C-alpha positions as CSV (number, residue, x, y, z in Angstrom):
1,M,-6.2,11.7,7.1
2,N,-5.5,12.7,10.5
3,L,-3.2,9.8,11.3
4,K,-1.6,9.5,14.5
5,G,1.6,7.1,13.2
6,R,2.8,4.6,11.4
7,S,0.6,1.6,13.6
8,N,-2.6,3.2,12.6
9,F,-2.1,3.9,9.2
10,T,-0.4,0.3,9.5
11,I,-3.5,-1.4,10.4
12,R,-6.5,1.2,8.6
13,Y,-4.9,1.5,4.8
14,L,-1.3,-0.5,4.5
15,N,-2.7,-3.7,5.3
16,P,-6.1,-3.6,3.8
17,S,-3.6,-2.8,0.4
18,I,-1.7,-5.4,0.7
19,E,-4.8,-8.3,1.0
20,K,-6.3,-7.0,-1.6
21,G,-3.3,-7.5,-3.8
22,Y,-3.7,-2.9,-3.9
23,V,0.2,-3.0,-2.7
24,A,2.9,-6.1,-2.7
25,Q,6.7,-5.6,-0.8
26,L,9.3,-4.8,-2.3
27,Y,11.1,-7.5,0.1
28,P,8.1,-9.9,1.4
29,D,10.3,-11.9,2.8
30,A,11.7,-9.7,5.5
31,P,8.2,-7.2,6.5
32,K,10.0,-6.2,9.3
33,R,13.6,-4.6,7.3
34,R,14.7,-1.5,7.8
35,D,14.9,-0.3,4.0
36,Q,11.2,-1.9,3.0
37,A,8.9,0.1,-0.1
38,Y,5.7,-0.3,-1.1
39,Y,4.8,-0.5,-4.5
40,L,1.6,-0.5,-6.4
41,T,1.1,-4.2,-8.3
42,E,-1.2,-3.9,-11.9
43,K,-4.7,-3.7,-10.5
44,G,-3.5,-0.7,-8.0
45,L,-1.7,1.1,-11.1
46,A,-5.6,-0.3,-13.1
47,L,-7.2,1.4,-9.8
48,Y,-5.0,4.4,-9.5
49,A,-5.3,5.4,-13.5
50,E,-9.1,4.7,-13.1
51,I,-9.0,7.8,-10.2
52,S,-7.1,10.0,-11.7
53,K,-9.3,10.3,-15.0
54,E,-11.8,10.8,-12.9
55,N,-9.7,13.8,-11.4
């Protein structure tokens, strides 16, 4: 993916995925939490299943 750092990944991929509802934060009230984690929402899981079927 030719990523150059965390900020590039966050701006280009993570934030848009969160805004569109594909990914959610484990601790949404603390976005800068050291152990912040992310998970696929039902919408994200559905997209993943659709993409997986094509391959």
